[in-house]
Structures are given as C-alpha cells and as structure tokens.
C-alpha positions as CSV (number, residue, x, y, z in Angstrom):
1,X,-24.2,29.8,12.5
2,X,-23.8,29.1,16.2
3,X,-23.5,31.6,19.1
4,X,-22.5,29.0,21.8
5,X,-19.1,27.3,22.0
6,X,-18.8,24.3,19.8
7,X,-17.6,22.0,22.6
8,X,-20.8,23.0,24.5
9,X,-22.9,22.4,21.4
10,X,-21.3,19.0,20.9
11,X,-22.2,18.1,24.5
12,X,-25.7,19.3,24.1
13,X,-26.2,17.2,21.0
14,X,-24.6,14.2,22.6
15,X,-26.8,14.5,25.7
16,X,-29.8,14.1,23.5
17,X,-28.3,11.1,21.6
18,X,-26.8,8.9,24.4
19,X,-28.5,7.3,27.4
20,X,-27.7,5.2,30.4
21,X,-26.4,1.8,29.3
22,X,-25.0,2.9,26.0
23,X,-21.5,2.0,24.7
24,X,-19.5,5.1,23.6
25,X,-16.0,6.0,22.5
26,X,-13.8,9.1,23.1
27,X,-11.4,8.8,20.3
28,X,-9.2,11.7,21.6
29,X,-9.3,11.7,25.4
30,X,-7.1,14.7,25.9
31,X,-7.6,16.0,29.5
32,X,-10.6,13.8,30.0
33,X,-13.4,16.4,29.7
34,X,-15.3,14.6,27.0
35,X,-14.5,11.2,28.6
36,X,-16.0,12.3,31.9
37,X,-19.1,13.8,30.1
38,X,-19.6,10.5,28.3
39,X,-19.1,8.4,31.4
40,X,-21.6,10.5,33.4
41,X,-24.2,10.2,30.6
42,X,-24.0,6.4,30.0
43,X,-23.9,5.7,33.8
44,X,-22.5,2.7,35.6
45,X,-24.4,0.4,33.3
46,X,-22.8,1.9,30.2
47,X,-19.3,1.5,28.8
48,X,-16.8,4.1,27.7
49,X,-13.6,3.4,25.6
50,X,-11.2,6.3,25.5
51,X,-8.0,6.7,23.5
52,X,-5.0,9.1,23.4
53,X,-1.4,8.6,22.3
54,X,0.0,10.7,25.1
55,X,0.7,9.3,28.6
56,X,0.0,12.7,30.1
57,X,-3.5,12.7,28.5
58,X,-4.3,9.3,29.9
59,X,-3.1,10.2,33.3
60,X,-5.1,13.5,33.3
61,X,-8.2,11.6,32.1
62,X,-7.8,8.9,34.8
63,X,-7.4,11.5,37.5
64,X,-10.5,13.4,36.4
65,X,-12.6,10.3,36.2
66,X,-11.3,9.1,39.6
67,X,-12.3,12.5,41.2
68,X,-15.8,12.1,39.9
69,X,-16.0,8.4,40.7
70,X,-16.6,7.4,37.0
71,X,-13.5,5.4,36.4
72,X,-15.1,1.9,36.9
73,X,-16.9,1.9,33.6
74,X,-14.2,3.5,31.5
75,X,-11.4,1.7,29.6
76,X,-8.5,4.1,28.9
77,X,-6.0,3.2,26.2
78,X,-2.7,4.9,25.5
79,X,-3.1,4.3,21.8
80,X,-3.9,6.1,18.6
81,X,-7.5,6.7,17.7
82,X,-6.7,4.9,14.5
83,X,-6.3,1.7,16.6
84,X,-9.7,1.8,18.3
85,X,-11.2,-1.3,16.8
86,X,-8.5,-3.8,18.0
87,X,-9.0,-2.5,21.5
88,X,-12.8,-2.5,21.6
89,X,-14.1,-6.0,22.1
90,X,-15.8,-7.5,19.1
91,X,-19.1,-7.9,21.0
92,X,-19.4,-4.1,21.0
93,X,-18.8,-3.6,17.3
94,X,-22.0,-2.3,15.7
95,X,-23.2,-1.5,19.2
96,X,-21.4,1.8,19.7
97,X,-23.9,4.7,20.1
98,X,-21.4,7.6,19.9
99,X,-17.8,8.4,18.9
100,X,-16.4,11.7,19.9
101,X,-13.4,13.4,18.2
102,X,-11.9,16.6,19.5
103,X,-8.9,17.1,17.2
104,X,-5.7,19.1,17.4
105,X,-3.3,19.0,20.3
106,X,-3.5,18.4,24.1
107,X,-4.5,21.7,25.8
108,X,-1.6,22.5,28.1
109,X,0.6,19.9,26.5
110,X,3.2,19.7,23.7
111,X,1.7,21.6,20.8
112,X,3.9,19.7,18.4
113,X,2.0,16.5,19.0
114,X,-1.1,16.8,16.9
115,X,-3.7,14.6,15.3
116,X,-3.0,14.0,11.6
117,X,-5.2,13.5,8.6
118,X,-3.8,10.0,8.1
119,X,-4.7,8.6,11.5
120,X,-7.9,10.6,11.8
121,X,-9.3,9.3,8.5
122,X,-8.5,5.7,9.6
123,X,-10.2,6.4,12.9
124,X,-13.3,7.9,11.3
125,X,-13.6,4.9,9.0
126,X,-13.5,2.6,12.0
127,X,-15.9,4.7,13.9
128,X,-18.4,4.6,11.0
129,X,-18.2,0.8,11.0
130,X,-18.6,0.2,14.7
131,X,-21.6,2.6,15.1
132,X,-25.0,1.1,15.7
133,X,-27.9,2.2,13.6
134,X,-28.9,5.6,14.9
135,X,-25.4,6.2,16.3
136,X,-23.6,9.5,16.0
137,X,-20.1,10.9,15.5
138,X,-19.2,14.3,17.0
139,X,-16.2,15.6,15.1
140,X,-14.7,18.9,16.4
141,X,-12.0,20.1,14.0
142,X,-9.4,22.9,14.7
143,X,-7.9,24.1,11.4
144,X,-6.1,27.1,13.0
145,X,-2.9,25.3,14.2
146,X,-0.1,24.1,12.0
147,X,-1.3,21.0,10.2
148,X,-4.9,21.5,11.2
149,X,-5.9,23.0,7.9
150,X,-4.5,20.0,6.0
151,X,-6.3,17.6,8.4
152,X,-9.6,19.6,7.9
153,X,-9.3,19.5,4.1
154,X,-8.9,15.7,4.1
155,X,-11.8,15.3,6.6
156,X,-14.0,17.4,4.3
157,X,-13.1,15.0,1.4
158,X,-13.9,12.0,3.5
159,X,-17.2,13.5,4.6
160,X,-18.2,14.3,1.0
161,X,-17.5,10.7,0.0
162,X,-19.9,9.2,2.6
163,X,-23.0,7.6,1.3
164,X,-25.9,9.9,2.0
165,X,-28.2,6.9,2.3
166,X,-26.1,5.8,5.3
167,X,-25.1,9.0,7.0
168,X,-26.4,12.5,7.5
169,X,-23.7,15.1,8.1
170,X,-24.5,18.5,9.6
171,X,-21.9,21.3,9.9
172,X,-21.9,23.8,12.8
173,X,-19.7,26.9,12.6
174,X,-18.7,29.4,15.2
175,X,-20.4,32.8,15.2
176,X,-17.3,34.2,13.5
177,X,-16.4,32.2,10.4
178,X,-12.8,32.2,9.1
179,X,-10.5,29.6,7.7
180,X,-8.9,29.1,11.2
181,X,-12.0,28.9,13.4
182,X,-13.2,25.5,14.7
183,X,-15.9,23.5,13.0
184,X,-18.2,20.9,14.5
185,X,-19.4,18.1,12.2
186,X,-22.3,16.0,13.5
187,X,-22.8,12.6,11.7
188,X,-25.9,10.5,12.2
189,X,-25.9,6.9,11.0
190,X,-29.3,6.0,9.5
191,X,-31.3,3.3,11.1
192,X,-31.5,0.1,9.0
C-alpha cells in the first residue's frame, strides 16, 4: 500500500531508472507533465518521443516544454500510442530505457475521449519490444471512469501473460483501495 500519490511515485521510480542520454517514450503525453519530467531527466543528450491523439494535448505539451526550454530533444507526435513503433526510428528500437503510460482522459479536456483496451494493449506490446535490457514501463491505470474498468481488466490479463523470465511486474495501490482507485504497475525488463 502506498501513502504518496501514484504519479509522484511513478516519477520517483523513473528518476532512479533513467539517466542523462537515455531514450524514453511518453505514450500518453496529455498536458505534458510526464513529457517534461522525462525531458528534464534525460537532458539535452537524451531523446524523448511523446504521443497523444489529441491536438490540444500536443499543443499543451509543446507549450510546457517550450516554457522550460526542453523542446529541442523531444519529438511530439499527434498519433495513438498504439502507433509508437512506426514513429520511433529503428535505430532506437531495443534502446528505449523507459515507456510511460498515464491512461484515461486528458485532464481539463473532453472526457469522452479515453484510452481503450484495444490500443493500450497494442502499445504495451510495442513498448515491451522496444525496451532495452533493464528498461522499465510505468503504467498508471484509472479504472474509475467509464471504460476504465474494462481497460484495466484487459491490462491485468496482458500482465499475467507476460513471461516472468523476461519481466518483473510490481503493483502499487493507493492508500485507499477500491475498484475505482488508480493503480500503478511497474514493469522491469530483465537484463539478458
């Protein structure tokens, strides 16, 4: 059980896992908070690829990155997270140190536009393939909104099917556990 917010916990875990020069992916850019965090941690010698299907999210992310002078080493794509591998140059496949997912809907945006199990599972499978040995996936799931429970259930099935010789999965819950509270899954890809 966790007493701090799960987004803060995700950032704490990520700050221990990623370093200057790393290649990282924000699969769900949203308002750019995770994208900025990743850009600041990998520095100017690192590379961030960020995805969101909504133009408003890409605009908000671009503005946030510009304000913090971190835009030069971030590639923003208005595209589904399920389309990450075609956008990430092949030379970075199997070089990605972290992929971050913050599922649900865009805070302050249209709540009818949500991540779905279908696209999220495709994105997770791609993320697992492009991670380097020792790479991580931070997966923050919000089952409390309409459709979020179905997405969470499908994600749980996907996680259970992972080869334990290839990935370690750790679940972090909020201090109050209910079917609608967020859950953070932390995946670590084993070194070869």
